[in-house]
N, C-alpha and C positions, 0 to 999 in steps of 0.2 A: 501319474497321468492326471491331467486336469479334467475337470468336468466338461470343458469345452471340447476337448479332444475325444471324449467318449461319446458325447452326443452326436447323433447323426443329423444331417440337415433334414428338416421337416419335408415329408413328401408332399408334392403338389396334389391337392384334391382333384378328383376326377371331374372333368368339365361336364356341365349339364347337357351340352350338345352331344357329347359322345355317348352318354347314358341313353339319351332319347333315341339315337340311331341304333344302338344295340338292342333296345326293346323292340323297335320297329322290325329289325332284321329277325329277331327271335319270333315275332308274330308271323312274319312272312314264311319262315321255315316251317313252323308248326302248321300253318294253314295249308301249305303245299303238301306236307306229309299227309295230312288228313284227306286232301283231295285225291292223292295217289292211292291211299288205302281204300277209299270209297270206290274209286274207278276200278281198281283191281277186284274188289269184292263183287261189283256189279257184273263184271265180265268173266268171273271165275265159276267153275263148277263146284268149288268148295269155298263158300263165302268166309272171309276173315272175321266178320262180325257176327257169326252165328247164323241161325236159320237152317232151313232144309238144304242139305248138301246135294240133293238129287235134283237135277234140272227137270222141269216139267214142260213138255212141248204143249203149245197152245191147242194143238189138235188132239191132245190126250186128256182132255177134260170133257166128260160126258154127262149130260143131264140125264137123270134116272128116276125111276119110280120103284119103290120097294113092292114086292109081291107077297109080303108077309108083314107082320108087325115090325115097325122100325124101332130098334132099341138104342139108337144114337150112333154117332160116328165111330170109326175104327180103321185100323190098317189091317189088311189081310191079303191073301193070295187068291188069284183066280183058280178055281177048281175046274170050271168048264165054262165055255161060252157056247150057248145052244140056240137053236131056232132062229138063226140069222136069215131073215126074209127080206128080199129087195122091196123097196117102197118108193113112192114119189117118182115114177117113171125110171126106176133103177138108178136113182141118184143117191140113195141112202139105204142103209140096212137097219132093220129093227131086230134087236138081239135080246137074249136073256143071259145075263152073267150070273154064274153061281160062284159066290165068294165065301171063302172060309174065314169066319170071324175069329175064331180062337183055336184053329186047327182041329176043331171038333164040330162046331155048329156051321152049317152051310145055309147061306141066305141067297135068295134070288132077287135080281133087279132087272127090270126092263129098261133098255136104253137104245137110242138111235145114234147113228153117226154117218157122215158122208161115206160113200162107197170107196173113195180113195184112201180113207183112214183105216189102218189095220184094226181088225177086231181085237178085243182083249183075248189073251191067249193063256193057256194053263201055266201056272206058276209065276205069272207076272205079279209084282207087288203093286197094290192099289190102295188108295185111301178113299173111304166113303165118308162124306161130310155133308153137313147141312141139316135141313129139317125134312120131314116127310113131304112137305109141299115144295121144297126147293132143295133137291138132293143132287149131289154130284159124285161121280166116280172119277178119280184122278189116277191115271197110270203114272207110277213113280219110277218106271224104268223105261229104257228104250224098247219100242215094240219088238216082239220076237217073231212076228209073222208079217208077211206082206201079202196084199191081194195081187193075184196074177193077172 
């Protein structure tokens, strides 16, 4: 066989225009995929990109005041919710939540909420966060009690 028969014809180099459109198509596909992931994560109870998987209702964030020395934020369970007294012409309740910090230490917090928002209830998981001057109790689960 001769050298000419063995050699294959040279392949035509890829045109610059085709390469440009392939790069553009790849960018569009990646951008669309990112948008879908972000949209799914924003509407999902279990975010794809991390974060707290438990939804928090806007009416389950309570401004509070500690009734003892505040030792910093924590997650704990409601041990009891006591002394719920109507206030402001029966439009809200003033309550004292007793929260178990480490399944041993019980801490008391004064908080208020609109009358239509369920009180904190025993064994509900909450997060206490903020500073002594700006403290929040956040219910991390669906309310287990309703006001009748």
